[in-house]
N, C-alpha and C positions, 0 to 999 in steps of 0.2 A: 504494500500500500504506500503510495507516494504521499509524503507529508508536505502540506502547503505552509508557506511562511505567513504568520499572522503579523499585523502591524505592530511595531514596537515603539513605545514612546521615547522621546529624546532623553527622558530622565533615567531610563533604565534599559539595560540590554538583556535583562532576564526575560524568560518566557512569560507572557501574560497569564495571570491566574484567573481561571473561570470556575465558578461554583454553580452547579445546576441543582436547584431545589425542586423536588416533586416526587414522582414515582410512576410506575406503570409504563404504558406504551409511550406516553409523552416524553418522559426523561430518556427512554430508550432511543427515540428518534433524534432528540437533541444531541445526545452523546455520540451517536453513530455518525452524525455530520461533523461535529466539532473535533472529533479525534483525528480527522484528516489534516488538521492544522497544527502548527508547532506551538501548542499552548499547554499549560499545566492544568489538567482537569480534575475536579473533585465533584462527585455526586453525593448530595445529602438527601437521604431517602426516608420516606414515611415508614413508621413502624407500627401502624395500627390496622393493617389488613387482617381480616378475619374470615375470608371466604375461600372456597376451593381447596386445593392441595395445601396451601399455606395455612388456612384455618384449621384443617384437620391435624396438621403437624403441631400447630400451636396448642390445640386442645389436648393432644396426647402427650406432648413433651414439656409444655409450659415454657418453651423458649420464645424469643421474639420471632415474628413472622418473616420468613426468608424471601418471599416472592419478589418484592420490589428491588431488594438488593441483588438478587439473582439476575434480573433483567438488566440492571445497570452494569453488572460484571460482564455479562455476555456482550453488551453493546461496546464496552471498552476493551474487550479482549483483542489481542493482536493475532490470536489463532483464528483462522478463517475455515478450518477444516473439522476433523473428527471431534476434537476436544470441545469445540464450541457447540457442535451438533449434540454432543453428549449432554451438555448442561441444559440444552433446550428440549431434550427428549421427554415426551410425556407418555406414560403407560396408558394403554387403552384396554387392558385386560389384566387378569391376575387378582386373586383374592387379597384384598387389602392394598394392592398397588394401583388398581384402576383409577385414573384421574390424577395420580401423583406425577409431579415433575421430578426427573432425576436430579436436576440442579437443586431443588428444594430439599430432597432427601440428603444430598451430599453436604449441603450447608448445615443441616440438622446434625449429621454425624460429626462434622467438624466442630460444631458447637459443643457437643457432648465430650469430645476429645480435649479441646482447648479450655473448656470451662467458661468461655466468654463469647458473646454474640459478635462483638467488634473484632475479636481475634479470628473468629471463624471466617468472617467476611474478608479480612486481611489475608489470611492464608489461601482462601479460594482465589483471591486476586493474583497471588504469586503463581498458582497453578495455571490460571488462565492467561498469564502474562498480560495483565491489563495495562492500558496506557492511561495512567491516572490512578485515582483512588475512589473507593465507595465507603461512605460513612453513614451509620444510622443517625437519624436526627436525635434520638434518645436511646439509652440502653435500659430504660425502665419499662417494665411490662405494663401496658395500659390499653384501654379500649377507647373508641371514638364515640362521643355522645352528641345528640342533636335535640334541640327543642324546636318543634314545628309551630307554624303560625296558629294552630288551634290549641297550643299548650301541651300537646302530646310529647313525651320524652322517648326517644329511640336510642338504644345503646348497641354498639357493634357496627363496625364498618360495613359488613355485609348487609345488615338490615337497613342501612342508609343507602348503600349503592344499589341494592336490589330490594326495593321497598315492598313490605307486606301491607303497609298503610296506604292511604290514598296518595298516589304519586303526584297529584296536582298541588298538594300542600307544600308551601314554601318553607325552607329551613330558616329559622329566625336566629338561632344561636348554635354555635359549635363549641364543644369543650372536651378535654381529655378526662378520662376516668381511670385512676385518680389523677390529681394534678401532678405534673412531671417536669423535669428540667432537661435542658439541652445537653447533649453529649459534648464534653469539653473539646474534643478534637474537631467536631463539627463547628463549634463556636469559633475556634481559632481559624479555621478555614474561611469562614464568612468574614471575619475581621481582617484577614490578610488578602482578600480577593480584590482583583481589579474590575471584574464584571461578575454580577450575580444574575443568573437566568432563573426566573420563577415560572414554572409551567413549561409547555402546556400539560393538561391532564384534568381529570375530574376535579372540578373546583373545590368541592368540600372534602372528598375522601382522599385525594392525592396531593392537593396544593395546600389548602387551609389546615389540613391535618398536621402539616409541618409548622405552619405559622403560629398555631395555638399552643405549641410546646413552650413552656416557660423559658424565657431567655432568648428565644429566636427573634422576636420583634426588637428587643433591645440590641442584639448583635447586628441586625440589619440596619438599624438607625445609626449605630456607632461606626459601621463600616463605611469607608470612603469610596467603595466600589460603585460603579453604575449599576442600578437595579433595573433589570429589564423584565417586563412581564410579557409572556407569549400567550395570547388569547387563544382559546379553543376554536376549532373549525365548526364543530357540531355541539348541540346541547346534549345534556344527559337526562334521561327520564328519571324523575324522582329527585333530581338535584337542581337542574337549571332549566327546566322546561319553560319556554317562552323568553329566555334570556338573550339579549343582544350583547355586543361587546361592552357597552356602557354599564350594563347590569353586572357583568363579570368583574369589571374594574371597581364598581361601587362596593361589591361584597369584599373584594380583596382589601380595599382601603378601609373598610369598616374594622378589620382586624389589624391591619398594618399601620393605618394612619394616613391621612391625605398628604400628598406630596412626597411620600416615601419612594414611589416608583419614578425612575428617571426617564425610561422609554417604554412604550407599549407597542408590541408588534402584532399586527392583525393580518389575517388572510383576507384578500378582497376578491378571490376567484370563486364564483358560484359553482358548486358541483353540478354535474349533468343531471337533467331532469329524472332520468331513470334511477340514478344513485340517490337522489333526494327522496324518491318514492320508497326506495328500499329502507332508508333510515326512518322515514315517517312511520313505517309499519312497526318500528321499534320505539316509537315515541320521541324521536330525535329530529332536530331541524337545524338548518344552517344558521350560524351565528353571524348576524349582519354587523359589519364593521362601522357602526354608527357613531363613533367617537370623533368629535371635532376638537382636537387638542393638539397643541404644538409638540407634544411628546410622542404622538402616534406616527408609526411607520407602517404603511400598507403595501402589501406585495402579494403576488401569486405564489402561495406556499403549498398548493395542493399537490398531492402525490398520486399519480396513476388515475385509473378510472373505477377500480373496484371498491376502494375504501376512501372515505373522506378523512385523510390523515395528513399531517405535515410531511413534506418531502425533506429528509434529513439534509441533503445538500443545499437546497434552496434556502432553508431556514438558517443553516450554518453560515452561508454567505452574508445574509442580512445581519446576523448576530456579530460576526467578526468585523463587518464594516461599520458598525455603530461606534 
């Protein structure tokens, strides 16, 4: 893989330090594009996932959820062959194995051997030869809680992401259960960063689940880095139904504070009609880039025709150019 040179300030000849905050497919795509540049990358990932293979392992072993960390490790891996495929492999049969990701199982075993969630991620990074580092936003075991507009309280990331309640109800407040503190290494990375990329990803369960961790907001405000928010391309049923870009930003600034974001990156390419119909069947719609703000950068960031997701290379070019 050819590494591209990133712009370097006159003040320093060191590689620019970029911290990506989020989780899931959003962080995966950001890291996949940015790792092609000569930058120092750190992914700070949410630790509140409670669904799927991750949720099952969390319930059985009591360790932190490995799913988001695994995706970031795979994205940053220099290995493009068998080792990377191994970490992405998902069992589709087998008593007790069906639905599990091999990478999740591997991280669980490493956690049991090292005795530390952070050390397990670090050792997995060595094995995968990652270009950068992956850090949990917290090393405390916690759940994600939400208060809906009707006063109903929902606990558990899975229950918020895949709602059993009326999905049209808006989320009024998000909070960790119990209150927790930021992992010190993650805090140091945020304070030392030149750029901090927040998102894209599910607004409440992938992005704000990081921001509500005690100490994260303070570290972001203290950091002299440019804080860049990458807005989602599509809404999420049960989380952001009916939201445009302005609504996403409003919610982020509700937890982070107004003016904390330096730049806002929005996709302005409307997906094809057939793709929009496919997403509409799942309760999702295109996020209109309706922000009129000097901080906003709009570009065609759409990838392919089958999925409405960010193109890693298009997005990386915008982020590096800011």
